[in-house]
N, CA, C and O atoms as CSV, one atom per row, in Angstrom:
chain,resi,resn,atom,element,x,y,z
A,1,MET,N,N,128.523,93.899,80.375
A,1,MET,CA,C,127.768,94.922,80.685
A,1,MET,C,C,127.543,96.023,80.564
A,1,MET,O,O,126.479,96.639,80.522
A,2,SER,N,N,128.819,96.398,80.487
A,2,SER,CA,C,128.808,97.954,79.699
A,2,SER,C,C,128.508,97.956,78.425
A,2,SER,O,O,128.085,99.095,78.226
A,3,TRP,N,N,128.457,97.191,77.131
A,3,TRP,CA,C,127.594,97.258,76.198
A,3,TRP,C,C,126.161,97.160,76.684
A,3,TRP,O,O,125.375,97.680,75.892
A,4,ILE,N,N,125.595,96.630,77.783
A,4,ILE,CA,C,124.318,96.223,77.772
A,4,ILE,C,C,123.727,97.962,78.250
A,4,ILE,O,O,122.661,98.454,77.880
A,5,ARG,N,N,124.783,98.644,79.161
A,5,ARG,CA,C,124.606,100.408,78.909
A,5,ARG,C,C,124.546,101.068,77.953
A,5,ARG,O,O,123.750,101.985,77.747
A,6,MET,N,N,125.295,100.719,77.331
A,6,MET,CA,C,125.738,101.443,75.814
A,6,MET,C,C,124.663,101.205,74.864
A,6,MET,O,O,124.550,101.970,73.906
A,7,ASN,N,N,123.907,100.288,75.009
A,7,ASN,CA,C,122.910,99.809,74.268
A,7,ASN,C,C,121.345,100.480,74.527
A,7,ASN,O,O,120.494,100.918,73.753
A,8,SER,N,N,121.412,100.337,75.971
A,8,SER,CA,C,120.634,101.116,76.590
A,8,SER,C,C,120.482,102.700,76.197
A,8,SER,O,O,119.496,103.344,75.837
A,9,THR,N,N,121.736,103.042,76.392
A,9,THR,CA,C,121.840,104.737,76.346
A,9,THR,C,C,121.396,104.604,74.882
A,9,THR,O,O,120.316,105.174,74.726
A,10,LYS,N,N,121.849,104.064,73.800
A,10,LYS,CA,C,121.710,104.458,72.310
A,10,LYS,C,C,120.009,104.470,72.203
A,10,LYS,O,O,119.502,105.496,71.748
A,11,ASN,N,N,119.218,103.473,72.567
A,11,ASN,CA,C,117.703,103.614,72.885
A,11,ASN,C,C,117.238,104.180,73.617
A,11,ASN,O,O,116.032,103.996,73.779
A,12,GLN,N,N,117.884,105.089,74.385
A,12,GLN,CA,C,117.102,106.301,74.972
A,12,GLN,C,C,117.028,107.459,73.897
A,12,GLN,O,O,116.096,108.068,73.373
A,13,ILE,N,N,118.696,107.512,73.766
A,13,ILE,CA,C,118.578,108.700,72.646
A,13,ILE,C,C,117.854,108.647,71.756
A,13,ILE,O,O,116.955,109.448,71.501
A,14,LYS,N,N,118.243,107.402,70.987
A,14,LYS,CA,C,117.128,107.190,69.956
A,14,LYS,C,C,114.983,107.592,70.158
A,14,LYS,O,O,114.258,108.033,69.266
A,15,GLU,N,N,114.694,107.334,71.166
A,15,GLU,CA,C,113.524,107.221,71.698
A,15,GLU,C,C,113.582,108.829,71.878
A,15,GLU,O,O,112.703,109.453,71.284
A,16,VAL,N,N,114.335,109.418,72.481
A,16,VAL,CA,C,114.114,110.892,73.008
A,16,VAL,C,C,113.974,111.554,71.660
A,16,VAL,O,O,113.024,112.334,71.596
A,17,ILE,N,N,114.844,111.396,70.355
A,17,ILE,CA,C,114.967,111.654,68.998
A,17,ILE,C,C,113.791,111.675,68.410
A,17,ILE,O,O,113.326,112.691,67.894
A,18,LEU,N,N,113.166,110.465,68.441
A,18,LEU,CA,C,111.901,110.026,67.704
A,18,LEU,C,C,110.884,110.937,68.500
A,18,LEU,O,O,110.130,111.689,67.883
A,19,PHE,N,N,110.876,110.862,69.809
A,19,PHE,CA,C,109.743,111.862,70.921
A,19,PHE,C,C,109.796,113.327,70.174
A,19,PHE,O,O,108.792,114.002,69.947
A,20,CYS,N,N,111.222,113.725,69.811
A,20,CYS,CA,C,111.028,115.071,69.116
A,20,CYS,C,C,110.440,115.122,67.772
A,20,CYS,O,O,109.618,116.000,67.508
A,21,VAL,N,N,110.779,114.290,66.944
A,21,VAL,CA,C,110.365,114.618,65.927
A,21,VAL,C,C,108.702,114.638,65.516
A,21,VAL,O,O,108.008,115.390,64.831
A,22,VAL,N,N,108.408,113.219,66.425
A,22,VAL,CA,C,106.776,113.394,66.581
A,22,VAL,C,C,106.465,114.696,67.047
A,22,VAL,O,O,105.730,115.316,66.278
A,23,GLY,N,N,106.827,115.335,68.142
A,23,GLY,CA,C,106.758,116.546,68.930
A,23,GLY,C,C,106.236,117.649,67.498
A,23,GLY,O,O,105.177,118.196,67.190
A,24,CYS,N,N,107.803,117.579,66.821
A,24,CYS,CA,C,107.638,118.561,65.921
A,24,CYS,C,C,106.628,118.371,64.743
A,24,CYS,O,O,106.515,119.235,63.874
A,25,LEU,N,N,105.853,117.147,64.736
A,25,LEU,CA,C,105.032,117.113,63.797
A,25,LEU,C,C,103.805,117.618,64.613
A,25,LEU,O,O,103.140,118.490,64.052
A,26,ASN,N,N,103.451,117.264,65.685
A,26,ASN,CA,C,102.532,117.432,66.781
A,26,ASN,C,C,102.210,118.873,66.707
A,26,ASN,O,O,101.051,119.284,66.748
A,27,THR,N,N,103.273,119.655,66.595
A,27,THR,CA,C,103.378,121.516,67.131
A,27,THR,C,C,103.136,121.988,65.221
A,27,THR,O,O,102.391,122.789,64.658
A,28,LEU,N,N,103.865,121.315,64.881
A,28,LEU,CA,C,103.267,121.813,63.407
A,28,LEU,C,C,101.788,121.932,62.901
A,28,LEU,O,O,101.386,122.886,62.234
A,29,ILE,N,N,100.877,120.666,63.356
A,29,ILE,CA,C,99.779,120.407,63.343
A,29,ILE,C,C,99.078,121.615,64.561
A,29,ILE,O,O,98.220,122.433,64.229
A,30,HIS,N,N,99.583,121.520,65.826
A,30,HIS,CA,C,98.758,122.274,66.565
A,30,HIS,C,C,99.005,124.150,66.311
A,30,HIS,O,O,98.225,125.068,66.568
A,31,LEU,N,N,100.077,124.178,65.856
A,31,LEU,CA,C,100.365,125.492,65.522
A,31,LEU,C,C,99.841,125.975,64.276
A,31,LEU,O,O,99.456,127.134,64.122
A,32,GLY,N,N,99.821,124.918,63.214
A,32,GLY,CA,C,98.601,125.246,61.963
A,32,GLY,C,C,97.633,125.902,62.309
A,32,GLY,O,O,97.358,127.067,62.021
A,33,ILE,N,N,96.822,124.829,63.239
A,33,ILE,CA,C,95.215,124.930,63.097
A,33,ILE,C,C,94.996,126.178,64.418
A,33,ILE,O,O,93.872,126.619,64.655
A,34,TYR,N,N,96.270,126.659,65.223
A,34,TYR,CA,C,95.769,127.574,65.896
A,34,TYR,C,C,96.201,128.722,65.428
A,34,TYR,O,O,95.886,129.753,66.023
A,35,ALA,N,N,97.110,128.777,64.125
A,35,ALA,CA,C,97.136,129.951,63.342
A,35,ALA,C,C,96.297,130.340,62.343
A,35,ALA,O,O,96.282,131.521,61.998
A,36,ILE,N,N,95.497,129.412,61.752
A,36,ILE,CA,C,94.501,129.549,60.799
A,36,ILE,C,C,93.224,129.808,61.599
A,36,ILE,O,O,92.454,130.454,60.887
A,37,LEU,N,N,92.822,129.616,62.518
A,37,LEU,CA,C,91.854,130.264,63.615
A,37,LEU,C,C,92.270,131.357,64.126
A,37,LEU,O,O,91.297,132.083,64.330
A,38,VAL,N,N,93.333,131.892,64.470
A,38,VAL,CA,C,93.262,133.178,65.121
A,38,VAL,C,C,93.199,134.190,63.629
A,38,VAL,O,O,92.679,135.306,63.627
A,39,VAL,N,N,93.740,133.643,62.584
A,39,VAL,CA,C,93.420,134.642,61.315
A,39,VAL,C,C,92.184,134.783,61.065
A,39,VAL,O,O,91.846,135.868,60.591
A,40,LEU,N,N,91.069,133.672,61.320
A,40,LEU,CA,C,89.487,133.765,61.459
A,40,LEU,C,C,89.256,134.230,62.527
A,40,LEU,O,O,88.052,134.092,62.746
A,41,HIS,N,N,89.883,134.843,63.546
A,41,HIS,CA,C,89.273,135.595,64.546
A,41,HIS,C,C,88.638,134.804,65.333
A,41,HIS,O,O,87.540,135.206,65.717
A,42,THR,N,N,89.030,133.698,65.728
A,42,THR,CA,C,88.934,132.818,66.654
A,42,THR,C,C,89.467,132.945,67.920
A,42,THR,O,O,90.692,132.830,67.875
A,43,HIS,N,N,88.895,133.202,69.412
A,43,HIS,CA,C,89.587,133.858,70.537
A,43,HIS,C,C,90.708,132.688,70.303
A,43,HIS,O,O,90.502,131.649,69.676
A,44,PHE,N,N,92.166,133.136,71.053
A,44,PHE,CA,C,93.099,132.499,70.908
A,44,PHE,C,C,92.924,131.683,71.825
A,44,PHE,O,O,92.525,130.771,71.101
A,45,LEU,N,N,92.891,131.220,72.915
A,45,LEU,CA,C,92.561,130.181,73.887
A,45,LEU,C,C,91.584,129.181,73.502
A,45,LEU,O,O,91.865,128.050,73.899
A,46,LEU,N,N,90.484,129.297,72.818
A,46,LEU,CA,C,89.563,128.621,71.827
A,46,LEU,C,C,90.644,128.233,70.699
A,46,LEU,O,O,90.669,127.004,70.762
A,47,ALA,N,N,91.146,128.456,70.146
A,47,ALA,CA,C,92.338,128.429,68.940
A,47,ALA,C,C,93.472,127.703,69.212
A,47,ALA,O,O,94.034,127.154,68.264
A,48,ASN,N,N,93.961,127.582,70.425
A,48,ASN,CA,C,94.979,126.669,71.201
A,48,ASN,C,C,94.385,125.411,71.568
A,48,ASN,O,O,95.143,124.447,71.460
A,49,ILE,N,N,93.301,125.197,71.946
A,49,ILE,CA,C,92.510,124.045,72.475
A,49,ILE,C,C,91.931,123.139,71.127
A,49,ILE,O,O,91.881,121.914,71.017
A,50,ILE,N,N,91.610,123.950,70.376
A,50,ILE,CA,C,91.291,123.182,68.979
A,50,ILE,C,C,92.499,122.394,68.447
A,50,ILE,O,O,92.448,121.174,68.290
A,51,GLY,N,N,93.629,123.162,68.165
A,51,GLY,CA,C,94.632,123.241,67.224
A,51,GLY,C,C,95.479,122.252,68.382
A,51,GLY,O,O,96.581,121.979,67.907
A,52,TYR,N,N,95.286,121.622,69.792
A,52,TYR,CA,C,96.116,120.790,70.359
A,52,TYR,C,C,95.197,119.566,70.163
A,52,TYR,O,O,95.513,118.392,69.970
A,53,LEU,N,N,94.295,119.988,70.234
A,53,LEU,CA,C,93.557,118.508,70.325
A,53,LEU,C,C,94.107,117.821,68.971
A,53,LEU,O,O,94.857,116.851,69.083
A,54,PHE,N,N,93.832,118.193,67.990
A,54,PHE,CA,C,94.626,117.909,66.452
A,54,PHE,C,C,95.950,117.085,66.696
A,54,PHE,O,O,96.213,115.948,66.306
A,55,GLY,N,N,96.696,117.937,67.425
A,55,GLY,CA,C,97.913,117.575,67.644
A,55,GLY,C,C,98.309,116.147,68.571
A,55,GLY,O,O,99.232,115.346,68.420
A,56,LEU,N,N,96.965,116.213,69.798
A,56,LEU,CA,C,97.116,115.566,70.698
A,56,LEU,C,C,96.525,114.261,69.790
A,56,LEU,O,O,97.477,113.484,69.715
A,57,THR,N,N,95.661,113.830,69.253
A,57,THR,CA,C,95.321,112.908,68.529
A,57,THR,C,C,96.297,111.798,67.865
A,57,THR,O,O,96.322,110.574,67.998
A,58,ASN,N,N,97.536,113.182,66.672
A,58,ASN,CA,C,98.587,112.716,66.191
A,58,ASN,C,C,99.770,112.176,66.950
A,58,ASN,O,O,100.612,111.338,66.630
A,59,SER,N,N,99.627,112.776,67.871
A,59,SER,CA,C,100.612,112.318,69.185
A,59,SER,C,C,100.420,111.062,69.782
A,59,SER,O,O,101.389,110.369,70.091
A,60,TYR,N,N,98.789,110.554,70.052
A,60,TYR,CA,C,98.742,109.554,70.692
A,60,TYR,C,C,99.240,107.877,70.199
A,60,TYR,O,O,99.720,106.866,70.712
A,61,ILE,N,N,98.702,108.434,68.692
A,61,ILE,CA,C,98.808,107.450,67.732
A,61,ILE,C,C,100.906,106.987,67.300
A,61,ILE,O,O,101.520,105.935,67.118
A,62,LEU,N,N,101.209,108.167,67.313
A,62,LEU,CA,C,102.598,108.041,66.885
A,62,LEU,C,C,103.544,107.657,67.805
A,62,LEU,O,O,104.522,106.958,67.537
A,63,ASN,N,N,103.157,108.280,69.321
A,63,ASN,CA,C,103.944,108.131,70.168
A,63,ASN,C,C,103.386,106.650,70.957
A,63,ASN,O,O,103.932,106.478,72.046
A,64,LYS,N,N,102.816,106.037,70.729
A,64,LYS,CA,C,102.393,104.946,71.254
A,64,LYS,C,C,103.191,103.665,70.257
A,64,LYS,O,O,103.868,102.674,70.535
A,65,VAL,N,N,102.813,104.149,69.271
A,65,VAL,CA,C,103.458,103.302,68.134
A,65,VAL,C,C,104.886,103.555,67.553
A,65,VAL,O,O,105.437,102.488,67.282
A,66,LEU,N,N,105.560,104.535,67.314
A,66,LEU,CA,C,106.661,104.865,67.023
A,66,LEU,C,C,107.694,104.646,68.495
A,66,LEU,O,O,108.548,103.816,68.809
A,67,VAL,N,N,107.207,105.640,69.045
A,67,VAL,CA,C,108.447,105.973,70.171
A,67,VAL,C,C,108.490,104.979,71.291
A,67,VAL,O,O,109.440,104.242,71.558
A,68,PHE,N,N,107.312,105.053,71.926
A,68,PHE,CA,C,107.351,103.971,73.099
A,68,PHE,C,C,106.712,102.632,72.968
A,68,PHE,O,O,106.244,102.037,73.939
A,69,LYS,N,N,106.699,102.081,71.522
A,69,LYS,CA,C,106.467,100.952,71.082
A,69,LYS,C,C,105.650,99.937,72.000
A,69,LYS,O,O,106.089,98.879,72.452
A,70,GLN,N,N,104.464,100.430,72.173
A,70,GLN,CA,C,103.361,100.025,72.726
A,70,GLN,C,C,101.990,99.776,71.851
A,70,GLN,O,O,101.082,100.579,71.635
A,71,ASN,N,N,102.172,97.935,71.262
A,71,ASN,CA,C,101.455,97.802,70.283
A,71,ASN,C,C,99.613,97.706,70.790
A,71,ASN,O,O,98.526,97.958,70.270
A,72,LYS,N,N,100.132,97.182,72.109
A,72,LYS,CA,C,98.606,96.316,72.310
A,72,LYS,C,C,97.779,97.399,72.521
A,72,LYS,O,O,98.227,98.514,72.788
A,73,ARG,N,N,96.545,97.140,72.414
A,73,ARG,CA,C,95.327,97.976,72.730
A,73,ARG,C,C,95.272,98.111,74.209
A,73,ARG,O,O,95.225,97.097,74.905
A,74,SER,N,N,95.277,99.588,74.858
A,74,SER,CA,C,94.874,99.471,76.056
A,74,SER,C,C,94.247,100.976,76.468
A,74,SER,O,O,94.768,102.047,76.158
A,75,LEU,N,N,93.172,100.831,77.137
A,75,LEU,CA,C,92.497,102.070,77.565
A,75,LEU,C,C,92.851,102.843,78.710
A,75,LEU,O,O,92.298,103.854,79.142
A,76,ALA,N,N,94.207,102.012,79.298
A,76,ALA,CA,C,94.597,102.629,80.400
A,76,ALA,C,C,95.974,103.365,79.946
A,76,ALA,O,O,96.592,104.187,80.624
A,77,TYR,N,N,96.313,102.905,78.683
A,77,TYR,CA,C,97.425,103.980,77.855
A,77,TYR,C,C,96.942,105.533,77.458
A,77,TYR,O,O,97.349,106.669,77.697
A,78,MET,N,N,95.664,104.829,76.594
A,78,MET,CA,C,94.648,106.360,76.523
A,78,MET,C,C,94.314,107.429,77.673
A,78,MET,O,O,94.314,108.651,77.520
A,79,VAL,N,N,94.063,106.809,78.718
A,79,VAL,CA,C,93.337,107.705,79.568
A,79,VAL,C,C,94.901,108.572,80.110
A,79,VAL,O,O,95.147,109.750,79.852
A,80,LYS,N,N,95.446,108.002,80.588
A,80,LYS,CA,C,96.864,108.302,81.206
A,80,LYS,C,C,97.866,109.156,80.012
A,80,LYS,O,O,98.598,110.052,80.433
A,81,PHE,N,N,97.859,108.978,79.205
A,81,PHE,CA,C,98.386,110.227,77.845
A,81,PHE,C,C,97.341,111.084,77.831
A,81,PHE,O,O,97.746,112.218,77.575
A,82,THR,N,N,95.963,111.025,78.025
A,82,THR,CA,C,94.908,112.071,77.789
A,82,THR,C,C,95.086,113.084,79.227
A,82,THR,O,O,94.688,114.242,79.096
A,83,LEU,N,N,95.610,112.719,80.447
A,83,LEU,CA,C,95.468,113.003,81.459
A,83,LEU,C,C,96.969,114.347,81.770
A,83,LEU,O,O,96.978,115.429,82.358
A,84,VAL,N,N,98.160,113.480,80.960
A,84,VAL,CA,C,99.209,113.927,80.569
A,84,VAL,C,C,98.818,115.414,79.674
A,84,VAL,O,O,98.856,116.596,80.018
A,85,ASN,N,N,98.442,114.757,78.410
A,85,ASN,CA,C,98.140,116.243,78.094
A,85,ASN,C,C,96.887,117.124,78.429
A,85,ASN,O,O,96.697,118.126,77.738
A,86,ILE,N,N,96.044,116.823,79.419
A,86,ILE,CA,C,95.176,117.679,79.850
A,86,ILE,C,C,96.012,118.818,80.384
A,86,ILE,O,O,96.009,119.971,79.953
A,87,LEU,N,N,97.100,118.085,81.899
A,87,LEU,CA,C,97.673,118.824,82.364
A,87,LEU,C,C,98.649,119.974,81.222
A,87,LEU,O,O,98.411,121.181,81.174
A,88,THR,N,N,99.455,119.465,80.598
A,88,THR,CA,C,100.294,120.109,79.468
A,88,THR,C,C,99.032,121.380,78.707
A,88,THR,O,O,99.133,122.607,78.683
A,89,LEU,N,N,98.410,120.889,78.404
A,89,LEU,CA,C,97.635,121.843,77.832
A,89,LEU,C,C,97.060,123.023,78.748
A,89,LEU,O,O,96.969,124.187,78.358
A,90,PHE,N,N,96.700,122.586,79.967
A,90,PHE,CA,C,95.795,123.752,80.857
A,90,PHE,C,C,97.575,124.768,81.182
A,90,PHE,O,O,97.684,125.991,81.104
A,91,ILE,N,N,98.669,123.821,81.514
A,91,ILE,CA,C,100.197,124.834,81.565
A,91,ILE,C,C,100.054,126.077,80.591
A,91,ILE,O,O,100.005,127.303,80.696
A,92,ASN,N,N,100.009,125.062,79.523
A,92,ASN,CA,C,100.239,126.005,77.904
A,92,ASN,C,C,99.052,126.986,77.814
A,92,ASN,O,O,99.379,128.103,77.412
A,93,SER,N,N,97.998,126.847,78.046
A,93,SER,CA,C,96.738,127.810,78.280
A,93,SER,C,C,96.932,129.147,79.351
A,93,SER,O,O,96.470,130.273,79.164
A,94,ILE,N,N,97.598,128.774,80.306
A,94,ILE,CA,C,97.698,129.642,81.293
A,94,ILE,C,C,99.070,130.278,80.947
A,94,ILE,O,O,99.174,131.482,81.177
A,95,LEU,N,N,99.967,129.729,80.507
A,95,LEU,CA,C,101.018,130.412,80.200
A,95,LEU,C,C,100.604,131.575,79.006
A,95,LEU,O,O,100.781,132.794,79.014
A,96,LEU,N,N,100.047,130.776,78.087
A,96,LEU,CA,C,99.863,131.355,77.154
A,96,LEU,C,C,98.918,132.719,77.388
A,96,LEU,O,O,99.011,133.599,76.533
A,97,TYR,N,N,98.076,132.907,78.438
A,97,TYR,CA,C,96.937,134.001,78.525
A,97,TYR,C,C,97.795,134.920,79.204
A,97,TYR,O,O,97.748,136.109,78.889
A,98,ILE,N,N,98.513,134.553,80.027
A,98,ILE,CA,C,99.846,135.375,80.525
A,98,ILE,C,C,100.620,136.247,80.029
A,98,ILE,O,O,100.772,137.405,80.419
A,99,LEU,N,N,101.349,135.487,78.781
A,99,LEU,CA,C,102.336,136.086,77.998
A,99,LEU,C,C,100.973,137.185,76.964
A,99,LEU,O,O,100.969,138.410,77.085
A,100,VAL,N,N,100.259,136.664,76.310
A,100,VAL,CA,C,99.540,137.560,75.493
A,100,VAL,C,C,98.138,138.973,76.119
A,100,VAL,O,O,97.810,140.010,75.543
A,101,LYS,N,N,97.654,138.421,77.396
A,101,LYS,CA,C,96.982,139.189,77.881
A,101,LYS,C,C,97.780,140.341,79.185
A,101,LYS,O,O,97.519,141.534,79.342
A,102,LYS,N,N,98.686,139.578,79.896
A,102,LYS,CA,C,99.287,140.393,80.949
A,102,LYS,C,C,100.611,141.127,80.634
A,102,LYS,O,O,100.972,142.139,81.234
A,103,MET,N,N,101.383,140.453,79.521
A,103,MET,CA,C,102.557,140.921,79.002
A,103,MET,C,C,102.438,141.196,77.629
A,103,MET,O,O,103.501,141.408,77.046
A,104,HIS,N,N,101.270,141.251,76.889
A,104,HIS,CA,C,101.084,142.120,75.796
A,104,HIS,C,C,102.110,141.069,74.809
A,104,HIS,O,O,102.242,141.903,73.914
A,105,PHE,N,N,102.671,140.250,74.463
A,105,PHE,CA,C,103.195,139.796,73.395
A,105,PHE,C,C,102.252,139.112,72.406
A,105,PHE,O,O,101.067,138.793,72.501
A,106,HIS,N,N,103.184,138.983,71.393
A,106,HIS,CA,C,102.455,138.697,70.141
A,106,HIS,C,C,101.674,137.295,70.363
A,106,HIS,O,O,102.246,136.519,71.129
A,107,ILE,N,N,100.713,136.953,69.923
A,107,ILE,CA,C,99.974,135.433,69.803
A,107,ILE,C,C,100.487,134.357,69.245
A,107,ILE,O,O,100.431,133.257,69.794
A,108,ILE,N,N,100.946,134.525,68.292
A,108,ILE,CA,C,101.517,133.474,67.250
A,108,ILE,C,C,103.180,133.459,68.224
A,108,ILE,O,O,103.415,132.367,68.740
A,109,TYR,N,N,104.072,134.382,68.424
A,109,TYR,CA,C,105.275,134.100,69.095
A,109,TYR,C,C,104.759,133.479,70.504
A,109,TYR,O,O,104.962,132.278,70.686
A,110,SER,N,N,104.100,134.236,71.513
A,110,SER,CA,C,104.146,133.514,72.638
A,110,SER,C,C,103.232,131.906,72.581
A,110,SER,O,O,103.074,131.278,73.628
A,111,GLN,N,N,102.642,131.334,71.138
A,111,GLN,CA,C,102.227,129.787,71.761
A,111,GLN,C,C,103.640,129.048,71.191
A,111,GLN,O,O,103.799,127.827,71.177
A,112,LEU,N,N,104.467,129.876,70.801
A,112,LEU,CA,C,105.968,128.625,70.352
A,112,LEU,C,C,106.714,129.014,71.408
A,112,LEU,O,O,107.600,128.174,71.563
A,113,ALA,N,N,106.800,129.980,72.306
A,113,ALA,CA,C,107.509,129.923,73.417
A,113,ALA,C,C,106.994,129.022,74.510
A,113,ALA,O,O,107.532,127.968,74.848
A,114,VAL,N,N,106.068,129.459,74.949
A,114,VAL,CA,C,105.153,127.898,75.861
A,114,VAL,C,C,105.265,126.813,75.045
A,114,VAL,O,O,105.266,125.903,75.874
A,115,THR,N,N,105.351,126.356,74.091
A,115,THR,CA,C,105.369,125.215,73.318
A,115,THR,C,C,107.202,124.386,73.765
A,115,THR,O,O,107.501,123.193,73.817
A,116,VAL,N,N,107.873,125.347,73.954
A,116,VAL,CA,C,109.300,124.773,74.269
A,116,VAL,C,C,109.044,124.860,75.900
A,116,VAL,O,O,110.144,124.932,76.447
A,117,ILE,N,N,108.320,124.872,76.546
A,117,ILE,CA,C,108.219,125.066,77.728
A,117,ILE,C,C,107.424,123.731,78.159
A,117,ILE,O,O,107.790,123.047,79.116
A,118,THR,N,N,106.767,123.552,77.693
A,118,THR,CA,C,105.322,122.364,77.732
A,118,THR,C,C,105.840,121.534,77.048
A,118,THR,O,O,105.145,120.565,77.353
A,119,PHE,N,N,106.914,120.983,75.976
A,119,PHE,CA,C,107.617,120.174,75.551
A,119,PHE,C,C,108.044,118.858,76.648
A,119,PHE,O,O,107.574,117.721,76.702
A,120,PHE,N,N,109.259,119.592,77.585
A,120,PHE,CA,C,109.431,118.886,78.515
A,120,PHE,C,C,108.720,118.145,79.711
A,120,PHE,O,O,109.197,117.236,80.390
A,121,ILE,N,N,107.369,118.779,79.832
A,121,ILE,CA,C,106.252,118.194,80.965
A,121,ILE,C,C,105.721,117.368,79.872
A,121,ILE,O,O,105.209,116.390,80.418
A,122,ASN,N,N,105.623,117.301,78.923
A,122,ASN,CA,C,104.757,116.290,78.153
A,122,ASN,C,C,105.509,114.990,77.871
A,122,ASN,O,O,104.970,113.891,77.741
A,123,TYR,N,N,107.059,115.292,77.777
A,123,TYR,CA,C,107.715,114.163,77.627
A,123,TYR,C,C,108.138,113.257,78.821
A,123,TYR,O,O,108.392,112.053,78.858
A,124,LEU,N,N,108.133,114.114,79.681
A,124,LEU,CA,C,108.464,113.123,81.081
A,124,LEU,C,C,107.210,112.454,81.636
A,124,LEU,O,O,107.303,111.391,82.250
A,125,GLY,N,N,105.740,113.214,81.376
A,125,GLY,CA,C,104.447,112.447,82.151
A,125,GLY,C,C,104.550,111.152,80.710
A,125,GLY,O,O,104.748,109.963,80.960
A,126,SER,N,N,104.441,111.481,79.808
A,126,SER,CA,C,104.426,110.320,78.563
A,126,SER,C,C,105.589,108.748,78.884
A,126,SER,O,O,105.443,107.537,78.717
A,127,LYS,N,N,106.720,109.647,79.413
A,127,LYS,CA,C,107.880,108.301,79.303
A,127,LYS,C,C,107.318,107.595,80.755
A,127,LYS,O,O,106.856,106.459,80.864
A,128,LEU,N,N,107.497,108.610,81.841
A,128,LEU,CA,C,107.457,108.074,82.882
A,128,LEU,C,C,106.210,107.450,83.507
A,128,LEU,O,O,106.347,106.616,84.402
A,129,TRP,N,N,104.771,107.885,82.995
A,129,TRP,CA,C,103.969,107.283,83.357
A,129,TRP,C,C,102.864,106.576,82.091
A,129,TRP,O,O,102.554,105.394,81.937
A,130,ALA,N,N,102.509,107.595,81.428
A,130,ALA,CA,C,101.565,107.010,80.518
A,130,ALA,C,C,101.787,105.936,79.828
A,130,ALA,O,O,100.998,105.001,79.962
A,131,PHE,N,N,102.857,105.819,78.970
A,131,PHE,CA,C,103.196,104.577,78.295
A,131,PHE,C,C,104.148,103.715,79.285
A,131,PHE,O,O,104.692,102.751,78.745
A,132,LYS,N,N,104.402,103.909,80.542
A,132,LYS,CA,C,105.001,102.359,81.375
A,132,LYS,C,C,104.032,101.705,81.633
A,132,LYS,O,O,104.155,100.616,82.195
């Protein structure tokens, strides 16, 4: 019985590590597009949404197949994953707005800080609901 628990714990650790790796790639995509658009004088909230959508597309594919191992085609997974990410994007945008417009923090550093916070919301929503 303890072997089963130990194996389950190893699988959970592997899942979290994979989610982090995929999350880092998504973050690089998101922040890369965000930074490029900000440099091109796109409004920072619009740049955030556009960058997030690119990261979201990558995230869905890699999390579905690699992290949560859901290989069947399901509209339900996609809808739930999208809802989790809309909530995450909403929280991301509100926090970004507060840091940039109200607290006058740097646009790029603010996005990095907000990404750390919203990572946990996204993981829990994906694990506990979207890919369940």
